[in-house]
Structure formats: structure tokens, C-alpha cells
N, C-alpha and C positions, 0 to 999 in steps of 0.2 A: 489943884490939876490933876488928874489923876493919870498914868501912866498908861499907854496901850501898848499891846503886843501885837507883833507884828500875826497877821493871818497865814497859816500853814499854806503853802503852796501845794496845788492839785500836781500831781506827778501826770506827763504827758501821757493818751495812753499810746501803747508800741502796738506798730501793727505785723502781722503777722505774714511767712510765706507759705510759700509750695513747700519749703523742709518741714515747718512746722507743723502744717495741716496733716504731712503724710504720718509723723510721728505719733500726730494725734489719732489717725483713723487705724494704726497698727495697734493701739493700744485697744483700742476699741476690737478690733480684731481678734487679739489675744483674751481678752476678757471673754470674749464668746465663746473661746475655745474653753476656756478655763469652765465655762458654767457660770459666768458673773451676770450675763446679759444673754439675752432673747433676741432673736433674730429680728424682731420686730422692733424692740431698740436700741438696735445698732443701726437699722436702716434710720431712724428716728433721730440718733444723733449725731451721723454721717452727713446727715441734710444741715447740720447745726455746724458741724467742723469745716465745711466746704465754703460754708457761706458766712464763717467767722471774720470780721476785719482787724480784730485787736489779741490779743494774750489774754484778756480778762474772759473773753467770749468763749476762748479755747481752752483755758485751765476751766471753765465750769461743767465744759462737759465730761471733763476725765475725775473732775473733782472726788468723788466718790469710788474711786478706784485704784488700785495700789501704783505706786509710780512704776513706770517701765523702765528697766536700764540701759541707757545708753548706750555707756562706755563698758569696756570689759580688757582685762590684761589683753595684750599682743598673743595671736595663736602659731604655737609652731605644730607644722604638721609634716611627717616626714614618713619614706618606706622606704625598703628594702626592693624587694622582688615581688613585693605581694602588689592590692589595690584598697588605698585608704578612700574613702566618701565623706565629705564634708558636706552635711544639706538637711531639707526640712527645714522645721524653725528653729533659728539659731540666733545669735544678737553679736552684729558684724562686729568688730572691733576697728579702731582707726589702722591697725599694722598687723598683716599676716606673712609668717614665714613660709613655707613651701618648699621640700628636699624630697625628691628621689633619685634613686639612682638608675635600677632597671624596670622599677615599680613604676604605678599607675595613681598619679592623685585627682580625684575629682571633687571640687569646691564651686557649688551646688546654693548661688544667692537667692534664685526664683522665690523661693519662699521666707529668707530671711528679712531680719531686723535691722534697717541701718539706719542710724541718725548724723551720720557723717557724709562732707560735701566731699570728702577727698577719703579714699582708702589706699595704703602702698601694703603692695605684696611681694615681696624679697622672692623670687624662684630659683630656684637653682635643680636643674634636672640635668641628669645622665644619658644612659639612654632610652631612657623610661618616657614616660609621658606628665602633662599637666594639663587639666583641662577644666577650664572657668565657664560657667554659666550663671549669664547674668540676665535679670529681667528686660524687655524691652523699656526702653528710655533710659537706661543707663550708659555710660558712657565706659573705654575701657581704651588705655593707653600702652601700647607695647613697644613703642620705640624704644625704652631704655634697653632691654631685654640682648645682650648678645649672643651670637646665635654661630656656635663653630661651622658643625656639619649637619646640623640638625634644621627645625623647621620652626619659626614662630609665625602664627596667622592668626590675624582678629578677623572675626565675623559680625563684628558688634557695629554697622554701621547704620543701621536705621535713626529715626529721627528722636533727638533728644528732650527728656520731659526737662520741663525747667526745673531747677532745683534738684536732679537725680543725682545721686553719687559719681563720682568719676573712680574707677579703679585702675590707679598707677602702677604699673608694673616694673620689675626692673630684675638684674639678675644676668644668670646665664642657660643657655641651652648647649649641650655638647653634640651627639648622634641622633636624641630624643625630639620630641616635639610639643612645644607649648601651644593652645587652641584655645581663644575665648570666642564664645557663640551665646544665641538669646535659647530658652527652650525649645525643641520639639514639638510642633502643633500636635495635635492628637490626631490620630488618626482615624478615617472611618470605621464602621464595620461594614463586612463583608455585605449587608442587606441595605442598609444604607448607601452601598456601593450601587447597588444593583436598582435601589430606587433613582439614582442622580441627587442625592443630597449634598450639596456643597460640603468640602470638608471645613471642619471646624475652624474658628479665625484664630 
């Protein structure tokens, strides 16, 4: 009588969600910017990304690319009476601290790579200003910010994209301002205005 060995159990396929697809899509876009892929290849792979149902399908699309960094140490931004801006293409950590006395800090997330469901921003504003610019589809919560005589406002009130990050802001504002908004829409040129061309969406 021969002993029989148990057959290895196949692992179940893991379904991907909106965030997984967005991370893969951003990795492909970064590869184009670095010259690793051309636009034709980007389009082809994006079709696969947004139709992928399992992690195996998604991993295959980016297997020949450098792994995208999804975590970073907390970022601390501070300014006295000047202006400091964090923008362009950057990797968003799970925690950010922004401190300004009489100056201005602008944090622009519109082109940033964010792999987190929630990002916590600790704000400390004196008489200066803190401006947060987020892509459409994001959520911003400023309910935990204490204001003395200053102004705390969020103009981020549009529809929420499934799986989009939540930017949760806490801290204090003295006599300054804290404003969260979407990027400004492109303006029409004078010639486009004369021709009655609609404003870009």
C-alpha cells in the first residue's frame, strides 16, 4: 500500500478594486514620463488595467516595470513669512504636517501619486494661509480643525470617486485661512472666447 500525498490546494483568485486599478494606472503613467513606455503601449495596457478582475491579471500588466513606491515617511512642511509649495508629481505619504506662521503653504495633490485610502494632515496656521488642492473625486474632511478668528473652508463638494482617498485635516488656525479646493479649470484663450468655444471641462 502506497501513501498518497495531499494535492496542493490552489489559492483563490483575489479580486481587485478601484484603488488597485488606480495604482497600476499611475505606475504606467510614470513609466511613460520616464521614457519606459510609449503612448501606444500605455493605451493598450490601460485597457487591460481597467478590465482586470484579479490581482494576477493586474500584476502581469506592470511586471516588467520598476515597482512603484507606495509608502513614504511623513512629510513636514513649514514656512515663516514666505511661500512654500508642494506640487507636481510626488508620492503622498499617509501623514503630512504643515505649519505656517504668517506665510503661505500650498499643497497640490492634483498630479500626486496616492496609494492610501486615508491621508491625515496636521495643520498649524497662524496669520498665514494653507491651501490644499485635490483632484476631483477626492474627499476632504476639515471638521477637526479648530479656528480662532480665522477661516476654515472646503470647496471640495463634488461627487466622490469610488476608492478615492480621504484627506482628513486636523489642527488649528489662528487669524489665518485654510482652504481646500479643486484645481482651477483651464481658461479659454481670447481667440477661443471670440469664437464662442466652450470653456474646457
